[in-house]
N, C-alpha and C positions, 0 to 999 in steps of 0.2 A: 176726617181732619186730624184725629188723634194719631192714627197710623202714619199719616203723612208727616206730622211733626216728629214722631219717633224716627222715621226713616231719615229725614234731613238732619236730625240731631246726631244720629249715628255716623252719617257721612261727614258732618262738620267736625265732630270729635276726632275722627280719623285724620282729618286734614289740619287740625289746629296748630300743629307744630310747623306747618309750611304755608306761609301767607300766600305764596304764588298759587298753590292748589286751591286755597279758599277763594282767592280772587277769581280763578278760572271757574269754580263752581258757581259763584255769585253771578258771573257774567251770563251764564246760560240758565241758571235756575233761580235767579233773584225773585221773580214774581211768585214762583211756587213756594219758596221759603217764606216770603212775606205773607203769603196766603195761609200757610201753616201757622205762622206766628199769630195772625189775626184770629184764626179759628180757636187757638188756645186762649188768647187774651179774652175773647168774647165769652168763653166758658170759665173764666177765672182760673185757668189751669196754668201753673207756674212754668210749664214747658217753654212758654214764649220768652221767659227770662233767660233760660239756658240757651235758647237759640240766639237771642240778642247778644248774650255774652260772647258768642263765637263770631257774629257777623257785624257787631257795632263798629269795630275799627276798620274792617274791609269796606263797609259802606262809606265811611269817611274818606278812605283812600280813593274810592271810586267817585267821590264828590256827590254822593246822594245825601247831602247834608240835611235837607228838610225831613227826609224819611228817618234819618238817624235821630234827629231832634224829637220827632213825634214818638218814636219807639222808646227813646230814652225817658221821655216824660211818662209814658205808660208804665215802663219798668219801675221807675222811681215811685210812682203813685202806688203800684201794687206792693212793692217791698215795704213802703211806709205803712200800708194797711196791715201787712203781716208782722210789723214790728221789727223788721230786719233793717234797722237804720244804718248800720255800717255799710251794708251792701248798697243801699239806696245812695248813700254819700259817694261811694265808689263810682257809680254810673253818672252822678252829677258831675264829678271831676273828669272822668274818662271820656264821656260821650256828650253830655248836654253842653257843658261850658265850652268844650273844645270845638264842637260843631258851630256854636254861635259865633265864637271868635273867628273860625275859619271862613264863615260867610263873608267876613271882611268889611262890612259897612260899619261906620263909626257907631251907629246905634246898637248893632248886634255885638260888636266887640265890647262896648261898654256894658251891655247886659250880661254877656258871657263872663267878663272880668268880675262883675259884682257877684254873680252866682259862685264863681271860683273862690272869691274872698270869703264868702259865707261858708262854703263847703270846707275850705281850708281851716277856718276857725272851729267848725264843728268837729272836724277830724282831730284837731289839736286838743280841744277840750276833752274829747273822749279817748285820747291816746290811741287812735287808730293809725298805727305807724305806716303801713303800706299806703293807705289813702293819703296820709299827710305827705309822704314822699312823692306821690304822683302829683299832688297839688303844687308842691314846691317845683317839681320838674316843669309843670305847665306854666307856672309863674316865671321860671327861667326862660321859657320860650317867648313869653310876652316881652321880657326884658331884651331878648335877642332881637325881636321884631322892632323894638324901639331904639336899636343901636346902642343899648346899654350893655356892652359885651362883658365888662368886668363883673358887673352885678349878676349877669346870666351865668358866667363861669362859676362864681361862688355858689349859686343855687344848685347847679349841676353837681358840684362837689358834695354839697350837703345831702342830696337825695340818693346818690349812687350807693353808699354803704348799706342803706336800707334795702334797696332792690337786691343787692348781693346777699344780704342776710336772709331774705325770703326766697333765695334761689330763683328769682324771676328773670330768666334769661332774656325774654323779649324786652323788658324795660331797661335792663342793663345795656343791651345792644343799642336801643334807640337813644338812650341818654349818653352813652359813650360817643356815639356818632355825632350827636348834637354838641357835645363838649369839644370834639375835634373841629367841627365847623366854627365854633366860637373862637377856639385858639387860632384858627386860620384868619379870622377877622381881626384878631389882636396881633397878627404878624408872627405868631409863634409856630412857624411851619414845621419845625423839627418834631415838637411834641405832638402836633396834629397828625403828622405822617405816621408817627409811632403808633398812635391809637388806631388810625385807619388800617395799618398793617395787622394789628392785633385782632381786628374784626373780620379779616378775610377767612 
């Protein structure tokens, strides 16, 4: 199981800058990757955290939300036990809250929003800048879903400089794209088109 975990970890690291390749790998190897994660988790081997870091978002894209939630909770528990609170907070924001919200039922959205509020406050209190930026970005998306487009746009503006400061190309890209979609909803097609062109 350890060798299998190392094998999939090396593959996923090679694919990490190309979401399409990661999605392709998950389509055909999802059960084996999850099996490798389970083997590591049962042995209290942190390899499962590294694997989850690489497959958490793709699992969400593929709508495997229950599995993403289960593994996010395991990762968060493990990291809390290790005293790695900033990392645990990151996965609360990136995976747990977002998957609950994406499940779409009022109960899950409420639960996800509450965990997001708590994780936002924890990140703010501890000055975990990147975590805080991601929490703000996810709050912006909630505002967008509630048709509060001006509020969403302000929050996207607030978090983008932090993603740039950390050279986090993925979150810069998805946040710029979300900002452009918000501008479209506000009727500002010229600025939205300019952003879309810059992302090509």
